[in-house]
C-alpha atoms as a printed R data frame, in Angstrom:
    type eleno elety resid chain resno       x       y       z
1   ATOM     1    CA   MET     A     1  11.287   8.411  -3.140
2   ATOM     2    CA   GLU     A     2   8.174   9.713  -4.809
3   ATOM     3    CA   ILE     A     3   5.363   7.232  -5.316
4   ATOM     4    CA   ASN     A     4   5.431   7.809  -9.104
5   ATOM     5    CA   LYS     A     5   9.119   6.877  -9.179
6   ATOM     6    CA   LEU     A     6   8.429   3.786  -7.076
7   ATOM     7    CA   GLN     A     7   5.583   2.837  -9.409
8   ATOM     8    CA   ARG     A     8   7.831   3.264 -12.468
9   ATOM     9    CA   GLU     A     9  10.628   1.202 -10.891
10  ATOM    10    CA   LEU     A    10   8.218  -1.549  -9.870
11  ATOM    11    CA   THR     A    11   6.699  -1.558 -13.361
12  ATOM    12    CA   ILE     A    12  10.181  -2.060 -14.851
13  ATOM    13    CA   TRP     A    13  10.939  -4.784 -12.276
14  ATOM    14    CA   LEU     A    14   7.657  -6.542 -13.103
15  ATOM    15    CA   ASN     A    15   8.219  -6.190 -16.866
16  ATOM    16    CA   GLU     A    16  11.657  -7.791 -16.504
17  ATOM    17    CA   ARG     A    17   9.841 -10.789 -15.048
18  ATOM    18    CA   GLY     A    18   7.271 -10.920 -17.847
19  ATOM    19    CA   LEU     A    19   4.515  -9.259 -15.837
20  ATOM    20    CA   ASN     A    20   2.469  -6.168 -16.640
21  ATOM    21    CA   SER     A    21  -0.947  -4.673 -15.915
22  ATOM    22    CA   LYS     A    22  -2.553  -7.230 -18.228
23  ATOM    23    CA   THR     A    23  -0.834 -10.280 -16.760
24  ATOM    24    CA   ILE     A    24  -0.900  -9.502 -13.019
25  ATOM    25    CA   ASN     A    25  -3.867 -11.176 -11.370
26  ATOM    26    CA   GLU     A    26  -5.321  -8.505  -9.095
27  ATOM    27    CA   TRP     A    27  -6.862 -11.101  -6.766
28  ATOM    28    CA   ILE     A    28  -3.510 -12.794  -6.214
29  ATOM    29    CA   GLN     A    29  -1.909  -9.362  -5.728
30  ATOM    30    CA   LEU     A    30  -4.603  -8.489  -3.191
31  ATOM    31    CA   SER     A    31  -3.871 -11.755  -1.365
32  ATOM    32    CA   ILE     A    32  -0.169 -10.873  -1.300
33  ATOM    33    CA   LEU     A    33  -1.023  -7.436   0.104
34  ATOM    34    CA   MET     A    34  -3.176  -8.998   2.834
35  ATOM    35    CA   GLU     A    35  -0.369 -11.435   3.656
36  ATOM    36    CA   GLU     A    36   2.031  -8.514   4.067
37  ATOM    37    CA   VAL     A    37  -0.465  -6.687   6.314
38  ATOM    38    CA   GLY     A    38  -0.689  -9.864   8.403
39  ATOM    39    CA   GLU     A    39   3.100 -10.012   8.698
40  ATOM    40    CA   THR     A    40   3.109  -6.359   9.803
41  ATOM    41    CA   SER     A    41   0.516  -7.171  12.444
42  ATOM    42    CA   SER     A    42   2.598 -10.129  13.576
43  ATOM    43    CA   VAL     A    43   5.633  -7.886  14.118
44  ATOM    44    CA   LEU     A    44   3.519  -5.601  16.305
45  ATOM    45    CA   THR     A    45   1.823  -8.350  18.301
46  ATOM    46    CA   LYS     A    46   4.753 -10.734  18.690
47  ATOM    47    CA   GLY     A    47   7.549  -8.182  18.769
48  ATOM    48    CA   LYS     A    48   9.628 -10.194  16.304
49  ATOM    49    CA   GLY     A    49  10.805  -9.013  12.925
50  ATOM    50    CA   ASN     A    50  11.453  -5.683  11.274
51  ATOM    51    CA   LEU     A    51   8.448  -3.346  11.289
52  ATOM    52    CA   GLY     A    52   9.968  -0.959   8.739
53  ATOM    53    CA   GLU     A    53  10.606  -3.810   6.311
54  ATOM    54    CA   GLU     A    54   7.058  -5.085   6.689
55  ATOM    55    CA   ILE     A    55   5.574  -1.612   6.130
56  ATOM    56    CA   ALA     A    56   7.735  -1.337   2.990
57  ATOM    57    CA   ASP     A    57   6.356  -4.702   1.831
58  ATOM    58    CA   VAL     A    58   2.794  -3.420   2.365
59  ATOM    59    CA   ILE     A    59   3.490  -0.264   0.362
60  ATOM    60    CA   ILE     A    60   5.192  -2.167  -2.462
61  ATOM    61    CA   SER     A    61   2.366  -4.710  -2.604
62  ATOM    62    CA   ALA     A    62  -0.238  -1.923  -2.656
63  ATOM    63    CA   VAL     A    63   1.583  -0.150  -5.493
64  ATOM    64    CA   CYS     A    64   1.779  -3.430  -7.430
65  ATOM    65    CA   LEU     A    65  -1.976  -3.803  -6.993
66  ATOM    66    CA   GLY     A    66  -2.333  -0.279  -8.389
67  ATOM    67    CA   ILE     A    67  -0.138  -1.238 -11.328
68  ATOM    68    CA   SER     A    68  -2.342  -4.254 -11.999
69  ATOM    69    CA   LYS     A    69  -5.346  -1.934 -12.329
70  ATOM    70    CA   GLN     A    70  -3.443   0.869 -14.160
71  ATOM    71    CA   ILE     A    71  -3.977   3.321 -11.301
72  ATOM    72    CA   ASN     A    72  -1.708   6.330 -10.771
73  ATOM    73    CA   VAL     A    73  -1.147   5.665  -7.071
74  ATOM    74    CA   GLN     A    74   0.569   8.995  -6.337
75  ATOM    75    CA   SER     A    75  -2.334  10.937  -7.849
76  ATOM    76    CA   GLU     A    76  -4.824   8.934  -5.788
77  ATOM    77    CA   ILE     A    77  -2.794   9.463  -2.597
78  ATOM    78    CA   LYS     A    78  -2.701  13.224  -3.211
79  ATOM    79    CA   LYS     A    79  -6.486  13.316  -3.714
80  ATOM    80    CA   LYS     A    80  -7.090  11.218  -0.602
81  ATOM    81    CA   LEU     A    81  -4.732  13.300   1.519
82  ATOM    82    CA   LYS     A    82  -6.553  16.478   0.496
83  ATOM    83    CA   GLU     A    83  -9.852  14.850   1.434
84  ATOM    84    CA   LEU     A    84  -8.510  13.661   4.799
85  ATOM    85    CA   GLN     A    85  -7.093  17.083   5.612
86  ATOM    86    CA   GLY     A    86 -10.601  18.489   5.298
87  ATOM    87    CA   ARG     A    87 -12.129  15.951   7.677
88  ATOM    88    CA   LYS     A    88 -12.672  16.306  11.374
89  ATOM    89    CA   SER     A    89 -10.529  14.004  13.498
90  ATOM    90    CA   TYR     A    90 -12.002  11.791  16.185
91  ATOM    91    CA   ASN     A    91 -10.538  10.464  19.412
92  ATOM    92    CA   VAL     A    92 -11.516   6.816  19.672
93  ATOM    93    CA   ASP     A    93 -10.193   4.951  22.701
94  ATOM    94    CA   GLY     A    94  -7.174   7.243  22.906
95  ATOM    95    CA   HIS     A    95  -6.357   7.002  19.187
96  ATOM    96    CA   ILE     A    96  -6.877   9.725  16.605
97  ATOM    97    CA   ARG     A    97  -8.985   8.688  13.626
98  ATOM    98    CA   ILE     A    98  -9.446  10.762  10.529
99  ATOM    99    CA   THR     A    99 -11.853   8.331   8.935
100 ATOM   100    CA   HIS     A   100 -15.521   8.217   9.806
101 ATOM   101    CA   VAL     A   101 -16.467   6.506  13.067
């Protein structure tokens, strides 16, 4: 699924629940996103749970945060990907990083 389609579907889902970019509290949405990242970490460290489901929760929560700030998430991802593709990669402790070290 394209990110724009996901964003549209989530916007509809939120609207059906009386929420929109003006009524979603971005700080609460950020807290939800951080909670989902924590659950993803827990799956990796404890080996319990469904990693794919937790990654999906992170993505959905991030898109909802974008909705709360009226950000076209797909457009931002495309811009960021282009930027990352132009960066040098680094090997840090056996892991490839494309962000600055």
